[in-house]
Rosetta silent file (secondary structure, phi, psi, omega in degrees, C-alpha in Angstrom):
SEQUENCE: XXXXXXXXXXXXXXXXXXXXXXXXXXXXXXXXXXXXXXXXXXXXXXXXXXXXXXXXXXXXXXXXXXXXXXXXXXXXXXXXXXXXXXXXXXXXXXXXXXXXXXXXXXXXXXXXXXXXXXXXXXXXXXXXXXXXXXXXXXXXXXXXXXXXXXXXXXXXXXXXXXXXXXXXXXXXXXXXXXXXXXXXXXXXXXXXXXXXXXXXXXXXXXXXXXXXXXXXXXXXXXXXXXXXXXXXXXXXXXXXXXXXXXXXXXXXXXXXXXXXXXXXXXXXXXXXXXXXXXXXXXXXXXXXXXXXXXXXXXXXXXXXXXXXXXXXXXXXXXXXXXXXXXXXXXXXXXXXXXXXXXXXXXXXXXXXXXXXXXXXX
SCORE:     score description
SCORE:     0.000 S_00000001
   1 L     0.000  136.663 -179.826    0.000    0.000    0.000 S_00000001
   2 L   -73.524  167.883  179.908    1.312    3.435   -0.853 S_00000001
   3 L   -70.936  131.034  176.621    1.836    6.165    1.650 S_00000001
   4 L  -133.222 -152.791  176.200   -1.376    7.915    2.592 S_00000001
   5 L   -90.172  148.981  171.281   -2.689    9.687    5.631 S_00000001
   6 L    81.537 -130.368 -165.773   -2.727    8.010    9.008 S_00000001
   7 L   -88.217   -6.698 -177.609   -1.836    4.391    9.630 S_00000001
   8 H    66.721 -117.276 -170.406   -0.987    3.101    6.156 S_00000001
   9 H   -73.537   -3.363  178.851   -1.323   -0.673    6.098 S_00000001
  10 H   -64.362  -35.218 -174.510   -3.508   -1.023    9.208 S_00000001
  11 L   -93.831  156.070  161.319   -6.614   -0.309    7.163 S_00000001
  12 L    94.333   19.593  178.809   -8.199   -1.945    4.206 S_00000001
  13 L   -72.471  -19.376  177.268   -7.858   -5.736    4.473 S_00000001
  14 L  -178.901  135.505  179.314  -11.501   -6.072    3.463 S_00000001
  15 L   -95.836  154.551 -176.048  -14.615   -3.899    3.145 S_00000001
  16 L  -120.291  159.185 -177.631  -18.028   -4.951    4.455 S_00000001
  17 L  -137.694  109.628  175.313  -21.561   -4.323    3.235 S_00000001
  18 L   -62.532  147.665 -179.171  -24.637   -4.230    5.508 S_00000001
  19 L  -107.397  132.621 -179.316  -27.726   -5.895    4.053 S_00000001
  20 L   -62.757  132.543  175.849  -31.097   -4.206    4.058 S_00000001
  21 L    85.987  -10.126 -179.017  -33.627   -5.878    6.326 S_00000001
  22 L  -134.463   -0.652 -176.707  -31.145   -8.154    8.060 S_00000001
  23 L  -117.177  150.363  173.916  -28.371   -5.910    9.389 S_00000001
  24 E  -116.836  128.080  178.115  -28.076   -3.624   12.396 S_00000001
  25 E  -111.474  118.598 -177.528  -25.724   -0.629   12.178 S_00000001
  26 E   -96.199  133.280 -179.221  -24.619    0.785   15.536 S_00000001
  27 L  -140.638 -163.398  174.222  -23.531    4.419   15.720 S_00000001
  28 H    53.340 -138.864 -175.789  -23.400    7.518   17.922 S_00000001
  29 H   -61.251  -37.209 -179.358  -22.636    6.965   21.646 S_00000001
  30 H   -64.096  -39.846  177.561  -22.933    3.185   21.384 S_00000001
  31 H   -63.791  -41.514  178.714  -20.305    3.064   18.643 S_00000001
  32 H   -64.502  -40.314  178.015  -17.957    5.191   20.733 S_00000001
  33 H   -64.540  -36.587  176.475  -18.484    2.933   23.770 S_00000001
  34 H   -62.458  -46.386 -179.337  -17.695   -0.072   21.584 S_00000001
  35 H   -65.714  -35.447  174.132  -14.442    1.479   20.375 S_00000001
  36 H   -58.832  -48.394 -176.368  -13.544    2.385   23.976 S_00000001
  37 H   -65.322  -46.482 -174.067  -14.098   -1.218   25.069 S_00000001
  38 H   -70.783  -33.327  176.338  -12.315   -2.946   22.214 S_00000001
  39 H   -62.915  -37.985 -177.120   -9.286   -0.666   22.445 S_00000001
  40 H   -74.858  -31.439 -168.092   -8.944   -1.489   26.146 S_00000001
  41 H  -106.097  -26.110 -169.907   -9.461   -5.227   25.869 S_00000001
  42 L  -152.632   92.683 -179.764   -8.210   -6.510   22.530 S_00000001
  43 H   -64.823  -36.757 -179.912   -5.554   -4.775   20.438 S_00000001
  44 H   -63.716  -44.526  178.742   -5.607   -7.570   17.868 S_00000001
  45 H   -66.481  -37.476  177.771   -9.348   -7.290   17.293 S_00000001
  46 H   -57.880  -47.942 -179.881   -9.052   -3.503   17.116 S_00000001
  47 H   -65.877  -35.889  178.600   -6.513   -3.773   14.300 S_00000001
  48 H   -64.312  -42.579  179.167   -8.619   -6.416   12.553 S_00000001
  49 H   -68.778  -38.649  175.078  -11.681   -4.171   12.585 S_00000001
  50 H   -60.632  -28.906  178.327   -9.661   -1.192   11.383 S_00000001
  51 L   -67.744  -13.432  176.986   -8.631   -3.442    8.512 S_00000001
  52 L   -88.789   -4.401 -178.099  -12.226   -3.432    7.297 S_00000001
  53 L   -95.685  166.630  176.912  -12.166    0.350    6.833 S_00000001
  54 L   -50.540  132.019  169.854  -10.886    2.412    3.926 S_00000001
  55 L   -66.688  160.529 -174.797   -7.089    2.306    3.718 S_00000001
  56 H   -56.001  -46.966 -174.998   -5.390    5.654    4.086 S_00000001
  57 H   -69.244  -32.892  177.259   -4.534    6.140    0.428 S_00000001
  58 H   -68.335  -44.941  179.242   -8.053    5.202   -0.707 S_00000001
  59 H   -61.625  -39.885 -178.958   -9.689    7.568    1.782 S_00000001
  60 H   -64.504  -23.220 -177.264   -7.334   10.360    0.752 S_00000001
  61 H   -92.896   -6.196 -175.857   -8.413    9.939   -2.882 S_00000001
  62 L   -85.199  136.180  176.355  -12.178   10.044   -2.214 S_00000001
  63 L  -110.175 -177.972 -175.213  -14.107   13.228   -2.903 S_00000001
  64 H   -59.881  -45.247 -179.211  -17.607   14.334   -1.913 S_00000001
  65 H   -61.637  -41.121 -177.863  -19.293   12.815   -4.959 S_00000001
  66 H   -69.133  -39.419 -176.274  -17.552    9.481   -4.448 S_00000001
  67 H   -69.049  -28.376  175.713  -18.302    9.204   -0.745 S_00000001
  68 H   -80.708  -32.468 -178.197  -22.012    9.674   -1.420 S_00000001
  69 H   -70.282  -38.635 -178.132  -22.039    7.309   -4.409 S_00000001
  70 L   -91.879   68.982 -171.755  -20.421    4.422   -2.495 S_00000001
  71 L  -141.051  118.747  179.956  -23.054    4.294    0.228 S_00000001
  72 L  -106.478    2.309 -173.750  -25.251    1.389    1.263 S_00000001
  73 L   -79.682  -32.443 -171.520  -26.648    2.862    4.481 S_00000001
  74 L   -54.206  -40.352  179.287  -29.456    5.035    3.151 S_00000001
  75 L   -81.863    1.870 -174.233  -31.897    2.172    2.471 S_00000001
  76 L   -67.149  145.009  173.320  -31.171    0.460    5.802 S_00000001
  77 L  -146.646  158.789 -179.829  -33.973   -0.287    8.209 S_00000001
  78 L   -69.265  148.267  175.942  -34.225   -2.394   11.330 S_00000001
  79 L   -63.246  156.646 -179.516  -35.249   -6.053   10.953 S_00000001
  80 L   -66.441  -37.559  177.674  -38.880   -6.899   11.756 S_00000001
  81 L   -86.501   63.322 -164.945  -37.853   -9.231   14.609 S_00000001
  82 H   -69.994  -39.989 -173.050  -36.093   -6.282   16.190 S_00000001
  83 H   -59.456  -53.599  179.277  -36.091   -7.189   19.927 S_00000001
  84 H   -65.952  -31.029  179.081  -34.055  -10.427   19.740 S_00000001
  85 H   -68.813  -39.186  177.546  -31.738   -8.926   17.123 S_00000001
  86 H   -65.823  -43.380  178.767  -31.045   -5.918   19.334 S_00000001
  87 H   -60.626  -42.170  178.170  -30.408   -8.187   22.331 S_00000001
  88 H   -63.299  -43.656 -179.689  -28.005  -10.268   20.241 S_00000001
  89 H   -63.874  -42.355  179.966  -26.180   -7.156   19.011 S_00000001
  90 H   -61.303  -44.278  179.980  -25.858   -5.750   22.555 S_00000001
  91 H   -66.268  -41.919 -178.032  -24.401   -9.019   23.831 S_00000001
  92 H   -64.671  -35.116 -178.252  -22.049   -9.390   20.874 S_00000001
  93 H   -90.652   -7.929 -179.625  -20.692   -5.867   21.310 S_00000001
  94 L    69.880   35.491 -176.724  -20.566   -6.051   25.109 S_00000001
  95 L  -115.033  135.452  175.593  -22.790   -2.995   25.531 S_00000001
  96 L   -97.070  160.518  175.643  -25.444   -2.423   28.182 S_00000001
  97 L    78.867  177.449 -179.354  -28.518   -0.260   27.859 S_00000001
  98 L   -59.244  137.757  176.953  -30.320    0.878   24.711 S_00000001
  99 E   -86.168  140.409  172.746  -28.244    0.646   21.539 S_00000001
 100 E   -85.076  111.297 -176.255  -27.901    3.663   19.270 S_00000001
 101 E  -106.434  135.843 -179.149  -28.993    2.320   15.879 S_00000001
 102 E  -100.354  128.684  173.471  -28.408    4.201   12.634 S_00000001
 103 E  -127.608  168.489 -171.167  -31.019    4.145    9.883 S_00000001
 104 L   -96.075  -10.669 -177.873  -31.229    6.018    6.636 S_00000001
 105 L  -159.290  161.447 -176.917  -34.685    7.625    6.778 S_00000001
 106 H   -59.292  -39.641 -177.527  -37.527    8.448    9.166 S_00000001
 107 H   -68.717  -11.457 -179.913  -39.750    5.655    7.886 S_00000001
 108 H   -87.874   -5.665  177.282  -37.028    3.123    8.779 S_00000001
 109 L   -65.639  147.799  171.739  -37.356    3.775   12.511 S_00000001
 110 L  -137.644  141.082  178.981  -38.852    1.031   14.671 S_00000001
 111 L   -75.684  131.665  177.281  -39.938    1.261   18.297 S_00000001
 112 L  -158.184  136.418  179.699  -37.929   -0.926   20.638 S_00000001
 113 L   -66.273  -23.159 -176.136  -37.165   -0.730   24.337 S_00000001
 114 L   -97.305    7.821 -174.534  -33.605   -1.823   23.615 S_00000001
 115 E  -144.604  149.394  168.223  -32.767    0.678   20.890 S_00000001
 116 E  -116.798  118.723 -178.136  -32.643    4.370   20.032 S_00000001
 117 E   -88.911  131.743  177.572  -33.031    4.943   16.303 S_00000001
 118 E  -121.377  128.781  172.772  -31.093    7.807   14.727 S_00000001
 119 E   -87.258  117.842 -179.415  -31.596    9.003   11.190 S_00000001
 120 L  -102.278  117.897 -176.541  -28.155    9.891    9.854 S_00000001
 121 L   -84.238  -12.405  179.525  -28.259   12.283    6.916 S_00000001
 122 L   -85.153  167.090  179.032  -24.580   11.953    6.129 S_00000001
 123 L   -76.970  141.036  170.595  -22.966    9.305    3.947 S_00000001
 124 L  -133.075   84.674 -179.439  -21.690    6.096    5.508 S_00000001
 125 L   -71.228  168.950 -174.922  -20.076    4.091    2.714 S_00000001
 126 H   -57.290  -32.743 -177.966  -19.022    0.504    3.162 S_00000001
 127 H   -77.299    4.729  175.347  -15.444    1.494    3.917 S_00000001
 128 H  -122.464   24.728  175.012  -16.549    3.364    7.033 S_00000001
 129 E  -134.710  137.158  175.065  -18.419    0.459    8.646 S_00000001
 130 E  -118.924  165.961 -171.628  -16.886   -2.615   10.272 S_00000001
 131 E  -127.110   88.863  178.527  -18.448   -5.943   11.205 S_00000001
 132 E   -74.766  -16.193 -178.453  -17.496   -7.337   14.632 S_00000001
 133 E  -149.928  137.942  179.152  -20.340   -9.909   14.466 S_00000001
 134 L   -51.112  126.280 -179.994  -22.273  -11.312   11.481 S_00000001
 135 L    82.468   -4.214 -179.724  -25.221   -9.019   10.839 S_00000001
 136 E  -120.777  120.780 -175.243  -23.967   -6.447   13.401 S_00000001
 137 E  -121.030  150.602  178.315  -22.059   -3.424   12.098 S_00000001
 138 E  -129.298  135.421  179.664  -20.402   -0.484   13.829 S_00000001
 139 E   -70.141  154.724  178.877  -19.596    2.844   12.202 S_00000001
 140 L   -61.522  154.432  179.961  -15.964    3.945   12.003 S_00000001
 141 H   -54.102  -38.561 -179.470  -14.612    6.117   14.838 S_00000001
 142 H   -63.350  -38.725  179.823  -14.544    9.180   12.575 S_00000001
 143 H   -69.069  -44.664  178.048  -18.245    8.750   11.734 S_00000001
 144 H   -59.182  -39.507  177.223  -19.218    8.251   15.385 S_00000001
 145 H   -59.705  -46.201  179.258  -17.306   11.432   16.234 S_00000001
 146 H   -62.985  -37.177 -176.160  -19.276   13.395   13.628 S_00000001
 147 H   -68.072  -30.806 -177.405  -22.564   11.935   14.875 S_00000001
 148 H  -100.546   -7.535 -170.259  -22.068   13.092   18.489 S_00000001
 149 H   -60.251  -40.732 -175.815  -20.189   16.347   17.866 S_00000001
 150 H   -63.832  -30.753  178.266  -23.184   18.675   17.809 S_00000001
 151 H   -80.205  -20.709 -178.310  -24.210   17.502   21.277 S_00000001
 152 H   -90.528  -32.186 -171.466  -20.711   17.845   22.708 S_00000001
 153 L    84.109  170.401 -170.931  -19.676   21.224   21.364 S_00000001
 154 H   -61.157  -51.922 -171.071  -16.260   22.151   20.009 S_00000001
 155 H   -65.888  -44.191  179.034  -13.970   21.675   23.029 S_00000001
 156 H   -70.020  -31.664  175.351  -15.282   18.279   24.102 S_00000001
 157 H   -65.777  -41.132  177.148  -15.325   17.156   20.467 S_00000001
 158 H   -61.814  -45.130  179.393  -11.666   18.163   20.168 S_00000001
 159 H   -61.272  -41.632  178.586  -10.810   16.248   23.348 S_00000001
 160 H   -65.816  -42.816  179.296  -12.653   13.172   22.048 S_00000001
 161 H   -59.951  -42.656 -179.173  -10.955   13.416   18.647 S_00000001
 162 H   -70.838  -29.983  173.276   -7.522   13.564   20.285 S_00000001
 163 H   -65.131  -45.618  178.969   -8.405   10.583   22.480 S_00000001
 164 H   -63.450  -31.460  178.613   -9.353    8.552   19.403 S_00000001
 165 L   -87.825   -2.246 -174.179   -6.066    9.637   17.775 S_00000001
 166 L  -106.927 -166.965 -175.653   -4.122    8.959   20.970 S_00000001
 167 L  -115.173   29.298  173.723   -2.924    6.029   23.043 S_00000001
 168 E  -135.942  157.438 -178.508   -5.389    6.238   25.936 S_00000001
 169 E  -143.803  126.977 -172.085   -9.062    5.348   26.237 S_00000001
 170 E  -121.117  146.916  163.963  -11.400    6.630   28.948 S_00000001
 171 E  -139.183  165.976 -172.561  -14.852    5.922   30.275 S_00000001
 172 L   -72.497  -14.028 -176.604  -16.740    7.375   33.209 S_00000001
 173 L  -101.107  -49.682 -173.641  -16.722    4.178   35.277 S_00000001
 174 L   -94.694   -2.068 -178.133  -13.333    2.528   34.794 S_00000001
 175 E    76.864 -148.546 -174.999  -11.262    5.650   34.250 S_00000001
 176 E  -107.342  142.845  170.500   -8.482    5.657   31.660 S_00000001
 177 E  -110.503  133.878 -175.195   -6.513    2.817   30.116 S_00000001
 178 E  -110.098  157.630  178.505   -3.115    3.790   28.731 S_00000001
 179 L    76.253   28.228 -179.064   -0.985    2.346   25.949 S_00000001
 180 L   -92.811  171.393 -177.971   -3.918    1.362   23.728 S_00000001
 181 L   -78.171  127.876  171.299   -4.094    1.303   19.930 S_00000001
 182 L   -62.100  145.127 -178.377   -5.096    4.604   18.233 S_00000001
 183 L  -110.826   -0.712  173.143   -8.207    4.090   16.111 S_00000001
 184 L  -162.835 -175.742  176.356   -7.868    7.068   13.782 S_00000001
 185 L  -135.667  161.617  176.807   -5.672   10.056   12.971 S_00000001
 186 H   -59.292  -35.955 -179.213   -6.177   13.781   12.718 S_00000001
 187 H   -66.593  -41.778  179.106   -5.602   13.515    8.966 S_00000001
 188 H   -64.661  -45.266  178.385   -8.348   10.907    8.517 S_00000001
 189 H   -60.836  -46.901 -177.430  -10.822   12.923   10.568 S_00000001
 190 H   -61.229  -43.166 -179.395   -9.915   16.111    8.741 S_00000001
 191 H   -67.250  -42.230 -176.559  -10.290   14.608    5.287 S_00000001
 192 H   -64.976  -44.320 -179.510  -13.591   12.927    6.071 S_00000001
 193 H   -68.168  -20.628  179.523  -15.263   16.019    7.521 S_00000001
 194 H   -80.098  -17.244 -174.750  -14.081   17.973    4.504 S_00000001
 195 H  -112.297   -2.953 -176.496  -15.827   15.702    1.989 S_00000001
 196 L   -77.853  -12.265 -179.281  -19.163   14.852    3.623 S_00000001
 197 L    89.257 -174.840 -174.798  -20.795   18.054    2.408 S_00000001
 198 L   -84.867   79.998  175.887  -22.948   20.484    4.345 S_00000001
 199 L   -92.647  131.889 -177.948  -24.552   18.186    6.900 S_00000001
 200 L   -60.791  137.527  175.239  -26.338   19.990    9.719 S_00000001
 201 L    91.377    5.158 -176.303  -24.612   19.784   13.078 S_00000001
 202 L   -98.742    6.090 -178.092  -21.069   19.181   11.851 S_00000001
 203 H   -59.350  -43.832 -179.658  -19.623   22.615   12.687 S_00000001
 204 H   -63.838  -39.658  179.438  -18.067   21.364   15.947 S_00000001
 205 H   -65.786  -41.587 -179.919  -16.570   18.351   14.181 S_00000001
 206 H   -65.610  -42.998 -179.721  -15.077   20.500   11.416 S_00000001
 207 H   -65.920  -41.482  178.649  -13.592   22.961   13.874 S_00000001
 208 H   -64.130  -38.503 -179.523  -12.189   20.143   16.024 S_00000001
 209 H   -61.375  -35.146 -179.547  -10.680   18.465   12.970 S_00000001
 210 H   -70.086  -22.508 -174.251   -8.694   21.622   12.189 S_00000001
 211 H  -109.117   -3.978 -173.568   -7.220   21.661   15.704 S_00000001
 212 L   -70.119  147.144  177.156   -6.749   17.939   16.368 S_00000001
 213 L  -130.408  146.107  179.264   -3.295   16.443   17.080 S_00000001
 214 L   -84.552  160.412  163.378   -2.117   12.825   17.009 S_00000001
 215 L    74.697   18.393  173.225   -0.374   10.711   19.659 S_00000001
 216 L   -64.724  141.910 -176.583   -1.576   12.224   22.928 S_00000001
 217 L  -105.680   -1.955 -179.953   -0.878    9.793   25.776 S_00000001
 218 L  -164.744  160.757  176.663   -3.296   11.119   28.408 S_00000001
 219 H   -59.805  -35.823 -179.162   -6.250   13.463   28.927 S_00000001
 220 H   -71.476  -34.717  173.709   -3.986   16.023   30.614 S_00000001
 221 H   -63.480  -41.498  176.909   -1.551   16.007   27.694 S_00000001
 222 H   -58.921  -47.438 -178.099   -4.539   16.600   25.430 S_00000001
 223 H   -62.531  -46.044 -177.906   -5.727   19.475   27.607 S_00000001
 224 H   -64.168  -44.637  179.768   -2.280   21.101   27.826 S_00000001
 225 H   -63.264  -41.136  179.494   -1.624   20.803   24.086 S_00000001
 226 H   -66.807  -46.283 -179.827   -5.062   22.212   23.259 S_00000001
 227 H   -56.469  -47.221 -176.068   -4.787   25.067   25.745 S_00000001
 228 H   -71.081  -36.300 -170.033   -1.419   26.178   24.436 S_00000001
 229 H   -94.937  -22.134 -179.977   -2.098   25.779   20.723 S_00000001
 230 L   -63.649  144.159  179.015   -5.684   26.967   20.284 S_00000001
 231 L   -64.030  157.563 -176.225   -5.914   30.524   18.951 S_00000001
 232 H   -62.456  -31.890  179.881   -6.736   33.268   21.421 S_00000001
 233 H   -65.727  -19.371  176.934  -10.133   33.854   19.850 S_00000001
 234 H  -102.225   11.283  176.360  -11.018   30.300   20.952 S_00000001
 235 L    96.879   -6.851 -178.218   -9.681   30.796   24.469 S_00000001
 236 L   -83.851 -172.046 -177.954   -6.221   29.331   23.940 S_00000001
 237 L  -102.112    1.123  170.652   -2.782   30.849   24.268 S_00000001
 238 L    67.659   28.970  177.182   -2.018   30.941   20.529 S_00000001
 239 L   -83.272  164.993  172.233    1.279   29.013   20.561 S_00000001
 240 L   -59.484  158.301 -179.739    2.532   26.931   17.645 S_00000001
 241 L   -79.894  128.425 -179.180    1.145   23.413   17.506 S_00000001
 242 L   -84.379  165.314  165.474    3.448   20.858   19.180 S_00000001
 243 E   -92.350  137.815 -175.525    4.290   17.306   18.167 S_00000001
 244 E  -105.711  132.013  174.199    3.092   14.866   20.809 S_00000001
 245 E    51.414   55.713  178.115    5.085   11.915   22.134 S_00000001
 246 E  -111.271  153.611 -178.269    7.796   11.948   19.485 S_00000001
 247 E   -77.640  142.848  166.123   11.335   10.595   19.777 S_00000001
 248 E  -115.587  109.106  179.027   14.413   12.742   20.213 S_00000001
 249 E   -72.693  133.512 -173.857   17.400   10.680   19.130 S_00000001
 250 L  -100.869  147.710  171.859   20.378   11.342   21.420 S_00000001
 251 L   -69.740  169.830 -177.867   24.046   11.697   20.645 S_00000001
 252 H   -61.032  -43.743 -178.642   26.447    9.247   22.291 S_00000001
 253 H   -69.853  -37.269  178.181   27.415   11.679   25.032 S_00000001
 254 H   -68.612  -38.760  178.041   23.794   12.704   25.681 S_00000001
 255 H   -62.217  -34.157  179.230   22.714    9.064   25.779 S_00000001
 256 H   -64.612  -30.679 -178.978   25.373    8.443   28.411 S_00000001
 257 H   -64.530  -35.723 -174.510   23.734   11.063   30.637 S_00000001
 258 H  -122.096    1.964  176.471   20.442    9.167   30.905 S_00000001
 259 L    70.364   26.701 -178.912   21.324    5.644   29.824 S_00000001
 260 L  -141.309  152.457 -179.982   19.024    5.682   26.792 S_00000001
 261 L   -82.874  -18.990  179.146   19.474    6.081   23.049 S_00000001
 262 E  -153.121  162.344  173.069   16.461    8.369   22.725 S_00000001
 263 E  -122.015  154.176  176.338   13.908   10.295   24.754 S_00000001
 264 E  -109.584  122.325 -178.451   10.197   10.744   24.083 S_00000001
 265 E   -90.278  130.342  175.589    8.911   14.302   24.396 S_00000001
 266 E   -60.451  -58.770  176.350    5.373   14.849   25.674 S_00000001
 267 E  -126.434  111.927 -177.622    5.019   18.131   23.775 S_00000001
 268 E  -107.079  122.577  172.457    7.881   18.910   21.421 S_00000001
 269 E  -102.500   92.177 -168.796    8.305   22.366   19.906 S_00000001
 270 L   -63.114  -43.871 -179.840   10.906   21.396   17.343 S_00000001
 271 L   -61.591  -38.359 -179.234   11.637   24.888   16.021 S_00000001
 272 L   -82.612   -8.679 -174.491   12.080   26.159   19.584 S_00000001
 273 L    51.477   51.454 -175.055   14.050   23.027   20.581 S_00000001
 274 E  -129.308  128.541  177.952   11.800   22.880   23.623 S_00000001
 275 E  -110.213  118.421  176.077   10.403   19.786   25.378 S_00000001
 276 E  -101.673  120.931 -178.056    7.373   20.331   27.625 S_00000001
 277 E  -110.967  123.422  177.585    6.841   17.413   30.038 S_00000001
 278 E   -87.608  134.861  177.826    3.540   17.016   31.866 S_00000001
 279 E  -121.212  126.964  177.378    3.689   15.627   35.400 S_00000001
 280 L   -72.333  179.529 -174.098    0.630   14.321   37.222 S_00000001
 281 L   -61.420  -33.320 -176.146   -0.133   14.964   40.872 S_00000001
 282 L  -105.247   12.639 -169.571    1.868   11.964   42.116 S_00000001
 283 L   -87.975  132.671  171.386    4.606   12.048   39.471 S_00000001
 284 L    56.015   47.677  175.718    8.313   12.266   40.281 S_00000001
 285 L   -93.490  -22.657 -178.806    8.026   13.103   43.976 S_00000001
 286 L   -82.238  162.763  179.179   10.672   10.609   45.064 S_00000001
 287 H   -58.813  -39.030 -179.627   14.431   11.187   44.865 S_00000001
 288 H   -61.355  -41.517  178.877   14.734    8.556   42.131 S_00000001
 289 H   -65.177  -41.612  178.762   12.180   10.406   40.005 S_00000001
 290 H   -64.700  -36.536  177.982   13.931   13.732   40.477 S_00000001
 291 H   -63.576  -40.636  177.732   17.210   12.108   39.514 S_00000001
 292 H   -64.003  -40.253  179.422   15.673   10.850   36.256 S_00000001
 293 H   -63.088  -41.818  179.810   14.323   14.317   35.511 S_00000001
 294 H   -65.007  -41.053  178.279   17.747   15.857   36.063 S_00000001
 295 H   -63.421  -38.389  178.357   19.387   13.251   33.808 S_00000001
 296 H   -63.078  -48.082 -178.911   16.783   13.994   31.141 S_00000001
 297 H   -61.165  -42.155  179.839   17.415   17.720   31.339 S_00000001
 298 H   -63.599  -42.298  179.336   21.181   17.241   31.154 S_00000001
 299 H   -63.154  -43.601 -178.770   20.900   14.954   28.114 S_00000001
 300 H   -68.014  -35.929  177.300   18.613   17.404   26.303 S_00000001
 301 H   -60.389  -39.297  177.912   20.888   20.332   27.130 S_00000001
 302 H   -64.855  -25.498  178.445   23.727   18.517   25.383 S_00000001
 303 L   -89.849    0.562 -179.581   21.463   18.239   22.334 S_00000001
 304 L    85.897   12.183  179.787   20.663   21.962   22.445 S_00000001
 305 L  -100.371  153.664  167.747   17.147   21.443   23.820 S_00000001
 306 E  -104.087  151.027  179.978   15.450   22.986   26.826 S_00000001
 307 E  -130.321  128.693  179.589   13.143   20.911   29.020 S_00000001
 308 E  -122.989  127.623  177.020   10.295   22.300   31.131 S_00000001
 309 E   -96.903  129.993 -177.135    8.308   20.189   33.584 S_00000001
 310 E  -119.036  120.802  179.842    4.677   21.237   34.057 S_00000001
 311 E   -89.355  162.846 -178.373    2.691   19.983   37.051 S_00000001
 312 H   -56.497  -41.782 -176.951   -1.073   19.584   37.212 S_00000001
 313 H   -65.033  -24.637 -178.694   -1.434   22.573   39.532 S_00000001
 314 H   -74.871  -37.331 -179.087    0.363   24.766   36.998 S_00000001
 315 H   -76.181  -10.800  174.079   -2.028   24.134   34.122 S_00000001
 316 L   -89.893   -1.152 -178.492   -4.878   25.069   36.452 S_00000001
 317 L  -114.207  108.002 -174.204   -3.218   28.459   37.062 S_00000001
 318 H   -60.756  -33.610  179.324   -3.660   30.788   34.089 S_00000001
 319 H   -66.891  -33.996  176.781   -0.760   33.018   35.130 S_00000001
 320 H   -69.504  -39.564  177.900    1.549   29.986   35.082 S_00000001
 321 H   -65.802  -35.349  174.760    0.273   29.013   31.630 S_00000001
 322 H   -54.430  -45.343 -178.687    0.931   32.594   30.527 S_00000001
 323 H   -66.030  -40.279  178.117    4.588   32.110   31.445 S_00000001
 324 H   -63.955  -44.540 -179.566    4.849   28.767   29.622 S_00000001
 325 H   -63.650  -40.179  178.987    3.235   30.247   26.507 S_00000001
 326 H   -62.214  -40.259  178.559    5.555   33.266   26.611 S_00000001
 327 H   -63.646  -45.651  179.797    8.572   30.933   26.757 S_00000001
 328 H   -59.059  -47.231 -177.606    7.326   28.859   23.816 S_00000001
 329 H   -66.075  -41.803 -179.192    6.719   31.927   21.679 S_00000001
 330 H   -63.797  -45.241 -179.346   10.033   33.545   22.549 S_00000001
 331 H   -71.031  -20.083  177.768   12.010   30.387   21.750 S_00000001
 332 L   -88.833   -0.461  179.111    9.984   29.990   18.539 S_00000001
 333 L    78.505   22.922 -179.119   10.971   33.486   17.411 S_00000001
 334 L  -100.779  150.741  177.958    7.448   34.872   17.757 S_00000001
 335 L   -75.048  146.091  175.538    6.507   38.278   19.097 S_00000001
 336 L   -67.518  159.640  178.690    4.697   38.444   22.446 S_00000001
 337 L   -65.055  136.063 -177.803    1.023   39.344   22.466 S_00000001
 338 L   -96.835  -15.126 -177.331    0.504   43.083   22.319 S_00000001
 339 L  -122.204  146.431  176.020   -3.117   43.185   23.445 S_00000001
 340 L   -73.235  152.155  176.490   -4.832   41.856   26.538 S_00000001
 341 L   -63.544  133.876 -179.818   -7.471   39.172   26.149 S_00000001
 342 L   -85.405 -179.628 -175.108  -10.894   40.774   25.811 S_00000001
 343 H   -62.377  -39.390  179.912  -14.090   39.747   27.564 S_00000001
 344 H   -65.962  -41.282  177.697  -15.174   37.424   24.760 S_00000001
 345 H   -61.783  -42.589 -178.131  -11.796   35.653   24.742 S_00000001
 346 H   -67.901  -33.631  176.076  -11.929   35.163   28.499 S_00000001
 347 H   -65.882  -41.575  177.243  -15.432   33.722   28.273 S_00000001
 348 H   -65.966  -37.068  178.596  -14.237   31.235   25.665 S_00000001
 349 H   -63.326  -43.769  178.603  -11.245   30.405   27.844 S_00000001
 350 H   -61.161  -40.837  177.227  -13.490   29.652   30.820 S_00000001
 351 H   -62.833  -43.292  179.724  -15.628   27.440   28.579 S_00000001
 352 H   -62.600  -48.172 -176.950  -12.523   25.652   27.280 S_00000001
 353 H   -63.178  -38.819  177.481  -11.039   25.029   30.725 S_00000001
 354 H   -65.587  -44.521 -177.943  -14.323   23.628   32.019 S_00000001
 355 H   -65.576  -33.623 -179.316  -14.784   21.361   28.994 S_00000001
 356 L   -86.036   -0.332  177.134  -11.207   20.034   29.254 S_00000001
 357 L    79.946   13.563 -178.160  -11.577   19.295   32.961 S_00000001
 358 H   -70.742  -31.091 -178.807   -8.970   21.809   34.096 S_00000001
 359 H   -66.119  -16.909 -178.749  -11.345   23.325   36.628 S_00000001
 360 H   -88.942   -4.398 -177.536  -11.369   19.974   38.475 S_00000001
 361 L   -75.373    0.000    0.000   -7.595   19.972   39.139 S_00000001
């Protein structure tokens, strides 16, 4: 497979086609809960299901006309024996409560205690649906994101997009699981929202796609990267966009300082040669942890990099974030802000901080 956007060869081992009258297509919140569960429990199955979606190079070549032409969802309707089919789908997907079912038109809705029917006006071609169980289909993560975006608003949609593009997966009961398989990329989300056409309710998804970043390793990394990089009109600090969790290859002498051939930067500002490291509330309080931090800083200094450690309490303090942003801009060769944030900017900032969970720190 040629180079495309996103994961390359992970996608595209086989496309699937739901059948009218006998298939159930799960979307919206239920689809997102499914992707949360499968990422946490089974990396192999996650990759197998991603293999049923459009490969990167194919998705990159699809335009608006093509994505609507290659679409089997519009005629879909729930089977007549809906109750047992819904129960089977819920069990197969490991989901409790009513399933969010996607149909193509109002007349295709059916009343069922175990299902919520949603009419989706956007295209869902075969390459954006996977089949974890015969007769049971789940929309791709990018589609599920678009379906829930209008209810979440921009900031929460951005946080969700970065989670799907990252290596952590969260739910409200079990908390976060780290080191999981990403299920999409910012490039895939961005391309898809650009070609679906003017579907009502997609403004938040489009805006989030423009600001999304790959490879975040935690919700707090997502929040910090978003806060720093979002433009001031959206409540952010207007810094350049960082690379998340990327390697810095070390010279022999720098490697000797920390006993490693490379370091991974939480937020790397390559032009500024600046590594921003996020530390949680319990992180690096012991002497051993402080020693590792010092070794890291010494190794990076030998490479011409600066390293700044940011604690949870600091990202909850706007004056501290001001200082971090000023450092990033200065090292990036950018001029400092000449005007104070106005009332509208501050209102957006308060909205952003609440949506990203910073107010809870």
